[in-house]
C-alpha positions as CSV (number, residue, x, y, z in Angstrom):
1,X,19.6,-4.7,-26.5
2,X,20.5,-1.2,-27.6
3,X,19.5,1.9,-25.6
4,X,16.9,3.1,-28.1
5,X,15.1,-0.2,-28.1
6,X,15.2,-0.3,-24.3
7,X,13.9,3.2,-24.0
8,X,11.1,2.5,-26.4
9,X,10.1,-0.6,-24.5
10,X,10.1,1.2,-21.2
11,X,8.0,4.1,-22.6
12,X,5.5,1.5,-24.1
13,X,5.2,-0.3,-20.8
14,X,4.7,3.0,-18.9
15,X,1.9,3.9,-21.3
16,X,0.2,0.6,-20.6
17,X,0.2,1.2,-16.9
18,X,-1.0,4.8,-17.2
19,X,-3.9,4.1,-19.6
20,X,-5.0,0.6,-18.6
21,X,-5.9,-0.1,-15.0
22,X,-6.0,-3.8,-15.7
23,X,-2.3,-3.8,-16.4
24,X,-1.6,-1.9,-13.2
25,X,-3.4,-4.4,-11.1
26,X,-1.6,-7.3,-12.8
27,X,1.4,-7.8,-10.6
28,X,1.9,-11.2,-8.8
29,X,2.1,-10.8,-5.1
30,X,1.9,-13.6,-2.6
31,X,2.0,-16.2,-5.4
32,X,-0.4,-19.1,-4.9
33,X,-1.9,-17.7,-1.7
34,X,-5.4,-18.9,-0.9
35,X,-8.0,-18.8,-2.4
36,X,-5.9,-18.9,-5.6
37,X,-3.9,-21.9,-4.5
38,X,-4.9,-24.6,-7.0
39,X,-1.9,-26.6,-8.3
40,X,-1.8,-28.6,-11.5
41,X,1.2,-30.5,-10.1
42,X,3.5,-29.6,-13.0
43,X,5.4,-26.8,-14.7
44,X,2.3,-24.7,-15.5
45,X,2.2,-23.8,-11.8
46,X,5.2,-21.4,-12.4
47,X,2.8,-19.1,-14.3
48,X,-0.7,-19.7,-13.2
49,X,-2.9,-18.8,-10.2
50,X,-6.3,-20.3,-10.0
51,X,-8.9,-21.3,-7.5
52,X,-11.0,-24.5,-7.8
53,X,-14.6,-25.1,-7.0
54,X,-15.3,-28.6,-5.8
55,X,-18.8,-30.1,-5.2
56,X,-19.5,-33.4,-3.6
57,X,-15.8,-34.3,-4.1
58,X,-15.8,-33.5,-7.8
59,X,-14.0,-30.6,-9.5
60,X,-16.4,-28.2,-11.1
61,X,-14.4,-25.2,-12.4
62,X,-11.2,-23.2,-12.2
63,X,-10.9,-19.4,-12.3
64,X,-7.8,-17.3,-12.1
65,X,-4.9,-15.8,-13.9
66,X,-2.2,-16.6,-16.5
67,X,1.1,-14.7,-16.0
68,X,3.8,-13.3,-18.3
69,X,7.0,-11.4,-18.1
70,X,8.3,-9.0,-20.6
71,X,11.6,-9.8,-22.3
72,X,12.6,-6.2,-23.1
73,X,12.4,-6.9,-26.9
74,X,10.0,-5.6,-29.5
75,X,8.3,-7.7,-32.1
76,X,9.5,-6.4,-35.4
77,X,6.2,-7.4,-37.2
78,X,3.5,-6.1,-34.8
79,X,5.6,-3.5,-32.9
80,X,4.4,-4.9,-29.6
81,X,6.6,-5.7,-26.6
82,X,7.5,-9.4,-26.5
83,X,6.4,-11.4,-23.4
84,X,6.6,-15.1,-22.4
85,X,5.6,-17.2,-19.5
86,X,8.0,-17.1,-16.5
87,X,9.9,-20.5,-16.1
88,X,10.0,-20.8,-12.3
89,X,12.6,-20.9,-9.6
90,X,14.9,-23.3,-11.5
91,X,15.4,-20.6,-14.1
92,X,15.5,-17.7,-11.5
93,X,12.1,-16.7,-12.7
94,X,9.9,-17.3,-9.7
95,X,6.9,-15.1,-9.5
96,X,6.8,-12.9,-6.4
97,X,8.3,-9.7,-4.9
98,X,11.8,-8.8,-6.1
99,X,14.0,-8.1,-3.2
100,X,15.6,-5.2,-5.0
101,X,12.3,-3.6,-6.1
102,X,11.2,-0.6,-4.0
103,X,7.6,-0.8,-5.1
104,X,5.2,-3.1,-3.2
105,X,2.0,-4.0,-4.8
106,X,-1.0,-5.5,-2.9
107,X,-4.1,-6.8,-4.5
108,X,-7.6,-7.6,-3.4
109,X,-9.2,-10.1,-5.7
110,X,-13.0,-10.2,-5.6
111,X,-14.9,-12.6,-7.8
112,X,-18.5,-11.4,-8.0
113,X,-19.7,-13.8,-10.7
114,X,-18.5,-16.4,-13.1
115,X,-17.3,-13.9,-15.8
116,X,-16.0,-10.8,-14.1
117,X,-13.0,-10.2,-11.9
118,X,-12.7,-6.9,-9.9
119,X,-9.5,-5.9,-8.4
120,X,-8.2,-3.1,-6.2
121,X,-4.5,-2.3,-6.1
122,X,-2.7,-0.2,-3.6
123,X,0.8,1.0,-4.5
124,X,2.7,2.1,-1.4
125,X,6.0,2.6,-3.2
126,X,7.5,6.0,-4.1
127,X,7.3,5.4,-7.8
128,X,4.2,4.9,-10.0
129,X,6.0,2.2,-11.9
130,X,9.4,0.6,-11.4
131,X,10.6,-2.8,-12.5
132,X,13.6,-4.3,-14.2
133,X,13.1,-5.6,-17.7
134,X,15.9,-8.1,-17.0
135,X,15.9,-10.9,-14.4
136,X,18.3,-10.1,-11.6
137,X,18.5,-13.6,-10.3
138,X,15.8,-13.2,-7.6
139,X,12.1,-13.4,-7.5
140,X,10.4,-11.4,-10.3
141,X,7.1,-9.6,-10.5
142,X,4.9,-11.3,-13.0
143,X,2.1,-9.6,-14.9
144,X,-1.3,-11.0,-15.7
145,X,-1.5,-11.6,-19.4
146,X,-4.8,-13.4,-19.4
147,X,-7.7,-14.2,-17.0
148,X,-8.5,-17.9,-17.1
149,X,-11.5,-20.2,-16.7
150,X,-11.3,-23.9,-16.6
151,X,-13.6,-27.0,-16.9
152,X,-12.5,-30.5,-15.9
153,X,-12.0,-33.1,-18.6
154,X,-9.6,-35.6,-20.2
155,X,-7.7,-35.9,-23.4
156,X,-5.4,-38.3,-25.2
157,X,-1.8,-37.2,-25.6
158,X,-0.5,-37.3,-29.2
159,X,2.8,-35.4,-29.3
160,X,4.8,-32.4,-28.1
161,X,7.7,-31.8,-30.4
162,X,7.0,-31.1,-34.1
163,X,7.7,-28.8,-37.0
164,X,7.2,-25.8,-34.7
165,X,9.8,-27.1,-32.2
166,X,8.9,-27.8,-28.6
167,X,5.4,-26.3,-28.3
168,X,2.3,-26.9,-26.4
169,X,1.5,-30.7,-26.3
170,X,-1.2,-31.7,-28.7
171,X,-4.2,-33.5,-27.4
172,X,-7.0,-35.6,-29.1
173,X,-10.5,-34.9,-27.8
174,X,-14.1,-35.5,-28.9
175,X,-15.8,-32.3,-30.0
176,X,-18.8,-33.0,-27.7
177,X,-16.3,-33.1,-24.7
178,X,-15.1,-29.5,-25.3
179,X,-17.0,-27.3,-22.8
180,X,-19.7,-25.1,-24.2
181,X,-20.5,-22.3,-24.3
182,X,-17.1,-20.6,-24.4
183,X,-13.7,-20.8,-26.1
184,X,-12.0,-23.6,-24.2
185,X,-9.2,-24.2,-26.8
186,X,-6.3,-25.2,-24.4
187,X,-6.0,-28.5,-22.5
188,X,-3.5,-28.9,-19.7
189,X,-2.9,-32.2,-17.8
190,X,-2.6,-32.7,-14.0
191,X,0.0,-34.7,-12.1
192,X,-0.4,-36.7,-9.0
193,X,0.8,-33.8,-6.9
194,X,-2.1,-31.7,-8.1
195,X,-4.7,-30.4,-5.6
196,X,-7.3,-31.6,-8.0
197,X,-9.4,-34.3,-6.2
198,X,-8.9,-36.7,-9.2
199,X,-5.1,-36.6,-8.7
200,X,-4.5,-39.4,-6.2
201,X,-6.4,-42.1,-8.1
202,X,-7.0,-41.0,-11.7
203,X,-3.7,-39.9,-13.0
204,X,-1.8,-42.6,-15.0
205,X,1.9,-42.9,-14.3
206,X,2.7,-41.7,-17.9
207,X,0.8,-38.4,-17.2
208,X,2.6,-37.7,-13.9
209,X,5.4,-35.6,-15.4
210,X,6.7,-32.1,-14.7
211,X,7.4,-30.9,-18.3
212,X,5.6,-31.3,-21.5
213,X,8.7,-32.8,-23.2
214,X,8.5,-35.7,-20.7
215,X,5.2,-36.8,-22.3
216,X,7.0,-37.5,-25.6
217,X,8.0,-41.2,-26.0
218,X,6.1,-41.9,-22.8
219,X,2.4,-40.9,-22.8
220,X,1.5,-41.3,-26.4
221,X,-2.0,-42.9,-26.7
222,X,-2.6,-42.3,-23.0
223,X,-5.7,-40.5,-21.7
224,X,-4.7,-37.9,-19.1
225,X,-7.1,-36.0,-16.8
226,X,-6.8,-32.3,-16.8
227,X,-8.5,-29.0,-17.6
228,X,-9.9,-27.3,-20.6
229,X,-9.0,-23.7,-20.4
230,X,-10.4,-20.5,-21.8
231,X,-8.1,-17.5,-21.7
232,X,-9.0,-13.8,-22.1
233,X,-6.2,-11.4,-22.7
234,X,-6.2,-8.2,-20.6
235,X,-3.5,-6.3,-22.5
236,X,-1.8,-6.3,-25.9
237,X,1.6,-7.8,-26.3
238,X,3.4,-10.3,-28.5
239,X,3.5,-13.8,-26.9
240,X,6.6,-15.9,-27.5
241,X,6.2,-19.6,-27.3
242,X,7.7,-22.5,-29.3
243,X,9.1,-21.0,-32.5
244,X,6.3,-18.4,-32.8
245,X,5.7,-14.9,-31.7
246,X,1.9,-14.2,-31.7
247,X,0.4,-10.7,-31.4
248,X,-2.2,-10.7,-28.6
249,X,-5.1,-8.2,-28.2
250,X,-7.5,-7.7,-25.3
251,X,-10.3,-10.3,-25.4
252,X,-10.8,-14.0,-25.9
253,X,-7.6,-15.6,-27.2
254,X,-8.0,-18.7,-29.3
255,X,-4.6,-18.6,-30.9
256,X,-1.7,-18.5,-28.5
257,X,-2.5,-21.7,-26.6
258,X,-4.5,-23.7,-29.0
259,X,-3.5,-27.4,-28.7
260,X,-6.6,-29.5,-29.4
261,X,-7.4,-31.7,-32.4
262,X,-10.5,-33.8,-33.0
263,X,-9.3,-35.9,-35.9
264,X,-5.9,-37.2,-37.2
265,X,-4.4,-39.4,-39.8
266,X,-3.3,-42.9,-38.8
267,X,0.0,-42.7,-37.0
268,X,2.0,-45.7,-35.9
269,X,1.4,-46.3,-32.2
270,X,-1.7,-44.2,-32.0
271,X,-5.0,-46.2,-31.9
272,X,-8.2,-44.8,-33.3
273,X,-9.9,-44.9,-29.8
274,X,-11.0,-41.6,-28.3
275,X,-11.3,-40.4,-24.6
């Protein structure tokens, strides 16, 4: 990346933190600490923090945060800084405090009702904003791209790889099973290591995988338990996933993680049954 592009990216990010307090409060510190300690039991846990409500032994809802890291690149179409999900410790992208970062950010998350999150941030570092745009091989500070709400459900796996490359796995659902009201346009499965109370007994072996690619040629036509997710962007950026870069604006986001279908043509190996 040339110096001009790097300088522009840094200036843009500084502007975000100066003018939008949501962005300032969006650093990941003490990743997966209680109460935001729910685990799906697969790769999504590298970039999510949520808390679960359980009633009479049954999951009721999730609430929390979806994280991103900036790549240091600018989307040539929208002019927005490009961001993607962190990939976890195996890729030297574990959310947390970078050992070489002088700034320490601490957050107090208060959930006053079902729809609003209020947060207080104290920066006890010398700089107002300081972070490397490049990964230095240690833990990284992840930024909240979206707030997230979830409702429990199940869906039938169809496929993962397609004309758009390796993208979000696509799931078959009944329209009446999509939670309403809301914009629950993303489904994500749970594994047997999930802290979801359904995990020990209700997760088929085919669904108990770490990565979406492991569902291919394995879980087709299998109904997996998981969560319908509604995500709400808290900042503007260009989200990179699969072979797409999608501009994101603050507010409900039905585009970047959409992976539900309610009808499909007959495909060899896929039966017409629904969840």
